[in-house]
Every structure is written in C-alpha cells, then in structure tokens.
Short mmCIF file of the C-alpha atoms (twelve columns), coordinates in Angstrom:
data_MODEL
# 
_entry.id   MODEL 
# 
loop_
_atom_site.group_PDB 
_atom_site.id 
_atom_site.type_symbol 
_atom_site.label_atom_id 
_atom_site.label_alt_id 
_atom_site.label_comp_id 
_atom_site.label_asym_id 
_atom_site.label_seq_id 
_atom_site.Cartn_x 
_atom_site.Cartn_y 
_atom_site.Cartn_z 
_atom_site.pdbx_PDB_model_num 
ATOM 1   C CA . MET A 1   11.261  5.941   8.525   1 
ATOM 2   C CA . PRO A 2   7.889   6.953   7.615   1 
ATOM 3   C CA . ARG A 3   4.545   6.419   9.938   1 
ATOM 4   C CA . ALA A 4   2.109   4.296   7.985   1 
ATOM 5   C CA . LEU A 5   -0.351  7.694   8.189   1 
ATOM 6   C CA . ASP A 6   2.518   9.806   6.306   1 
ATOM 7   C CA . VAL A 7   2.851   7.054   3.618   1 
ATOM 8   C CA . ALA A 8   -1.170  7.519   3.502   1 
ATOM 9   C CA . ASN A 9   -1.901  10.716  3.289   1 
ATOM 10  C CA . GLU A 10  1.217   11.302  0.887   1 
ATOM 11  C CA . ILE A 11  -1.129  8.581   -1.624  1 
ATOM 12  C CA . ILE A 12  -3.929  10.451  -1.194  1 
ATOM 13  C CA . ARG A 13  -2.314  13.608  -1.711  1 
ATOM 14  C CA . ASP A 14  -0.720  12.083  -5.013  1 
ATOM 15  C CA . ALA A 15  -3.714  10.842  -6.018  1 
ATOM 16  C CA . ALA A 16  -5.907  13.563  -5.661  1 
ATOM 17  C CA . GLU A 17  -3.790  15.866  -7.627  1 
ATOM 18  C CA . ARG A 18  -3.957  13.395  -10.591 1 
ATOM 19  C CA . GLY A 19  -8.076  13.911  -10.340 1 
ATOM 20  C CA . ILE A 20  -7.750  9.583   -8.597  1 
ATOM 21  C CA . THR A 21  -10.265 8.931   -5.608  1 
ATOM 22  C CA . VAL A 22  -8.847  7.055   -3.153  1 
ATOM 23  C CA . THR A 23  -10.915 4.570   -0.764  1 
ATOM 24  C CA . ASN A 24  -9.529  2.303   2.345   1 
ATOM 25  C CA . LEU A 25  -9.216  -0.800  0.017   1 
ATOM 26  C CA . SER A 26  -7.156  1.079   -2.226  1 
ATOM 27  C CA . LEU A 27  -5.085  2.683   0.016   1 
ATOM 28  C CA . GLN A 28  -3.923  -0.531  1.295   1 
ATOM 29  C CA . LYS A 29  -3.026  -2.122  -1.979  1 
ATOM 30  C CA . LEU A 30  -1.355  1.193   -2.898  1 
ATOM 31  C CA . ALA A 31  0.487   1.240   0.367   1 
ATOM 32  C CA . TYR A 32  1.577   -2.140  -0.168  1 
ATOM 33  C CA . PHE A 33  2.528   -1.793  -3.481  1 
ATOM 34  C CA . ALA A 34  4.525   1.818   -2.471  1 
ATOM 35  C CA . HIS A 35  6.492   -0.350  0.476   1 
ATOM 36  C CA . GLY A 36  7.328   -3.396  -2.061  1 
ATOM 37  C CA . TRP A 37  8.749   -1.335  -4.403  1 
ATOM 38  C CA . HIS A 38  11.239  0.582   -1.820  1 
ATOM 39  C CA . LEU A 39  12.499  -2.584  -0.247  1 
ATOM 40  C CA . ALA A 40  13.192  -3.853  -3.707  1 
ATOM 41  C CA . LEU A 41  14.763  -0.422  -4.545  1 
ATOM 42  C CA . THR A 42  16.558  0.502   -1.325  1 
ATOM 43  C CA . GLY A 43  16.512  -2.685  0.887   1 
ATOM 44  C CA . GLU A 44  15.089  -0.583  3.630   1 
ATOM 45  C CA . PRO A 45  10.798  -0.549  4.452   1 
ATOM 46  C CA . LEU A 46  8.689   2.244   3.476   1 
ATOM 47  C CA . ILE A 47  6.241   1.779   6.205   1 
ATOM 48  C CA . GLU A 48  7.437   1.035   10.151  1 
ATOM 49  C CA . GLU A 49  4.175   -1.314  10.760  1 
ATOM 50  C CA . GLY A 50  3.913   -4.578  9.141   1 
ATOM 51  C CA . PHE A 51  1.915   -5.595  6.495   1 
ATOM 52  C CA . GLU A 52  -0.814  -8.625  7.632   1 
ATOM 53  C CA . ALA A 53  -2.350  -10.806 5.226   1 
ATOM 54  C CA . TRP A 54  -6.315  -10.220 5.278   1 
ATOM 55  C CA . ARG A 55  -9.091  -11.396 3.277   1 
ATOM 56  C CA . PHE A 56  -9.035  -8.376  0.564   1 
ATOM 57  C CA . GLY A 57  -5.099  -8.706  0.608   1 
ATOM 58  C CA . PRO A 58  -2.131  -6.696  2.972   1 
ATOM 59  C CA . VAL A 59  -3.121  -4.297  5.005   1 
ATOM 60  C CA . VAL A 60  -2.085  -2.374  7.716   1 
ATOM 61  C CA . PRO A 61  -4.285  -2.508  10.656  1 
ATOM 62  C CA . SER A 62  -3.802  0.884   12.056  1 
ATOM 63  C CA . LEU A 63  -4.721  2.473   9.112   1 
ATOM 64  C CA . TYR A 64  -7.609  0.340   8.000   1 
ATOM 65  C CA . HIS A 65  -8.815  1.541   11.379  1 
ATOM 66  C CA . LYS A 66  -8.215  5.131   10.959  1 
ATOM 67  C CA . PHE A 67  -9.932  4.779   7.462   1 
ATOM 68  C CA . LYS A 68  -12.845 2.807   8.004   1 
ATOM 69  C CA . LEU A 69  -15.446 5.146   8.559   1 
ATOM 70  C CA . TYR A 70  -15.198 6.188   4.918   1 
ATOM 71  C CA . SER A 71  -16.260 2.404   4.314   1 
ATOM 72  C CA . SER A 72  -16.386 2.268   -0.087  1 
ATOM 73  C CA . ASN A 73  -16.408 5.979   -0.376  1 
ATOM 74  C CA . PRO A 74  -13.181 8.503   -1.807  1 
ATOM 75  C CA . ILE A 75  -10.989 9.007   1.228   1 
ATOM 76  C CA . PRO A 76  -10.932 13.458  0.891   1 
ATOM 77  C CA . PRO A 77  -7.335  14.614  0.386   1 
ATOM 78  C CA . ASP A 78  -8.936  17.364  3.548   1 
ATOM 79  C CA . HIS A 79  -10.021 14.419  6.135   1 
ATOM 80  C CA . PRO A 80  -9.569  15.344  10.103  1 
ATOM 81  C CA . LEU A 81  -5.634  12.750  9.871   1 
ATOM 82  C CA . ALA A 82  -4.591  14.554  6.171   1 
ATOM 83  C CA . ASP A 83  -1.988  17.059  8.507   1 
ATOM 84  C CA . THR A 84  1.342   15.230  8.054   1 
ATOM 85  C CA . PRO A 85  4.246   16.599  6.786   1 
ATOM 86  C CA . PRO A 86  5.977   15.199  3.344   1 
ATOM 87  C CA . LEU A 87  7.911   12.591  2.911   1 
ATOM 88  C CA . ASP A 88  11.553  12.751  1.550   1 
ATOM 89  C CA . GLU A 89  12.206  12.735  -2.032  1 
ATOM 90  C CA . ALA A 90  12.962  8.611   -2.475  1 
ATOM 91  C CA . ALA A 91  9.970   7.707   -0.299  1 
ATOM 92  C CA . ARG A 92  7.497   10.245  -2.622  1 
ATOM 93  C CA . ALA A 93  9.580   9.187   -5.416  1 
ATOM 94  C CA . VAL A 94  8.322   5.581   -5.432  1 
ATOM 95  C CA . ILE A 95  4.619   6.349   -4.311  1 
ATOM 96  C CA . VAL A 96  4.594   8.957   -7.613  1 
ATOM 97  C CA . LYS A 97  5.730   5.777   -9.716  1 
ATOM 98  C CA . VAL A 98  3.210   3.830   -7.816  1 
ATOM 99  C CA . ILE A 99  -0.007  6.388   -8.361  1 
ATOM 100 C CA . GLU A 100 0.809   6.490   -12.017 1 
ATOM 101 C CA . VAL A 101 1.204   2.869   -12.514 1 
ATOM 102 C CA . PHE A 102 -1.668  1.790   -9.966  1 
ATOM 103 C CA . GLY A 103 -3.123  4.092   -9.469  1 
ATOM 104 C CA . GLY A 104 -6.590  4.475   -12.215 1 
ATOM 105 C CA . ARG A 105 -7.621  0.922   -10.960 1 
ATOM 106 C CA . SER A 106 -9.875  -0.141  -8.898  1 
ATOM 107 C CA . GLY A 107 -9.582  -1.413  -5.409  1 
ATOM 108 C CA . PHE A 108 -10.469 -4.983  -6.736  1 
ATOM 109 C CA . GLU A 109 -8.590  -4.787  -9.162  1 
ATOM 110 C CA . LEU A 110 -5.129  -3.998  -7.527  1 
ATOM 111 C CA . VAL A 111 -6.916  -6.722  -4.609  1 
ATOM 112 C CA . GLY A 112 -6.435  -9.384  -7.968  1 
ATOM 113 C CA . LEU A 113 -2.942  -7.877  -8.240  1 
ATOM 114 C CA . SER A 114 -2.216  -8.392  -4.828  1 
ATOM 115 C CA . HIS A 115 -3.684  -12.072 -4.473  1 
ATOM 116 C CA . ASP A 116 -0.955  -13.154 -7.199  1 
ATOM 117 C CA . PRO A 117 -0.372  -16.818 -6.044  1 
ATOM 118 C CA . ALA A 118 3.503   -16.387 -6.494  1 
ATOM 119 C CA . GLY A 119 3.430   -13.210 -4.119  1 
ATOM 120 C CA . PRO A 120 4.139   -12.780 -0.175  1 
ATOM 121 C CA . TRP A 121 0.362   -12.264 0.966   1 
ATOM 122 C CA . HIS A 122 -0.681  -15.792 -0.479  1 
ATOM 123 C CA . ARG A 123 2.365   -17.545 1.604   1 
ATOM 124 C CA . VAL A 124 0.887   -16.531 4.629   1 
ATOM 125 C CA . PHE A 125 -3.130  -16.087 4.325   1 
ATOM 126 C CA . HIS A 126 -4.921  -19.141 5.754   1 
ATOM 127 C CA . ASP A 127 -7.687  -17.968 7.411   1 
ATOM 128 C CA . PRO A 128 -10.226 -15.269 7.203   1 
ATOM 129 C CA . ALA A 129 -10.947 -14.647 10.663  1 
ATOM 130 C CA . ILE A 130 -6.610  -14.013 11.486  1 
ATOM 131 C CA . GLY A 131 -4.537  -11.258 9.849   1 
ATOM 132 C CA . ALA A 132 -0.831  -12.975 9.530   1 
ATOM 133 C CA . THR A 133 2.138   -10.849 9.015   1 
ATOM 134 C CA . ILE A 134 3.586   -10.524 5.709   1 
ATOM 135 C CA . PRO A 135 7.112   -10.658 6.351   1 
ATOM 136 C CA . ASP A 136 8.957   -7.320  4.440   1 
ATOM 137 C CA . ARG A 137 11.879  -9.841  3.619   1 
ATOM 138 C CA . ASP A 138 9.453   -11.629 1.687   1 
ATOM 139 C CA . ILE A 139 7.652   -8.880  -0.264  1 
ATOM 140 C CA . GLY A 140 11.002  -6.950  -1.254  1 
ATOM 141 C CA . ARG A 141 12.274  -10.393 -2.395  1 
ATOM 142 C CA . TYR A 142 8.704   -10.619 -4.380  1 
ATOM 143 C CA . PHE A 143 9.104   -7.580  -5.934  1 
ATOM 144 C CA . LYS A 144 13.043  -7.790  -6.967  1 
ATOM 145 C CA . GLN A 145 11.754  -10.316 -9.099  1 
ATOM 146 C CA . LEU A 146 9.002   -7.947  -10.938 1 
ATOM 147 C CA . ALA A 147 11.249  -6.007  -10.935 1 
ATOM 148 C CA . GLY A 148 13.904  -8.626  -12.693 1 
ATOM 149 C CA . ALA A 149 10.898  -9.829  -14.560 1 
ATOM 150 C CA . GLY A 150 10.552  -6.640  -16.133 1 
ATOM 151 C CA . ALA A 151 7.123   -5.344  -14.343 1 
# 
C-alpha cells in the first residue's frame, strides 16, 4: 500500500500534466476521493494512513503538514518532496479518473462534495478543533453506494 506522500505526488504530477493546479485543500479532497474509489473498486485502501474529519473535510494530517507551507497557493510539481516512485497501474488508474472527473473543480467545490450529509465525513465530524478518524469501512461503503447510484 502506498504512502500518503506517494499518492499525493501522483495526484500533483497527473494534475500538472493536464494543466490543473493543486493546492493543499484540493490535494486533500482528491486524495480522499481516490482513496474512496480505490476502496470501492478493490476492497483495499489506497493510502496506508487514515483520513481525519476536519472542518474543511477529510484530511490526511501528515500530508497537510507537509504541504501547509504552500497555504492556498498551488503546489509546484517539482516541490522538494516530489521525488517518490510511481504507483502501480491500479492505483494510477483510479487517480487518473479522479483527476479527470474532479480535478477542474475548486478546492471549495471539492469541500462541498466531501461534506455530503450522507457521507462518512459528516457522520464523524463533531468538533472543528478535534480531528476524528474516518473509518475506511465507512469510506468504502459510501463510495460503493455512489457507484451503485451511477456516480
């Protein structure tokens, strides 16, 4: 299973190839969507670390802290932590599709999508000062439901 940084770099690289900029906020949501779809399609997590329910949606804390220096600015594809190995084809395929579908949306549009009242973020988010872990089983179940609904 890839590290969160490996997945983040794949998202940043793929988005850059398509002329899409990625901020820390949008990176978190794109990683969450890729993780969710990977869980739904393969039954396996894409990222080894858990997502937490933060005020602006699901977040991998280690990624947030690695990229917070960019604030709301685009993360350059050649950032200092960019040198990670490419992912396997199954992981890449999910990321490519997530970028195709969601990559052109703003960070706050992605936040809105991640805040679905029927979704796993909404079920565990209670206090903006505390990040509660979102269980992978809930993420996988939610994305399977989306797939069944034709999403």
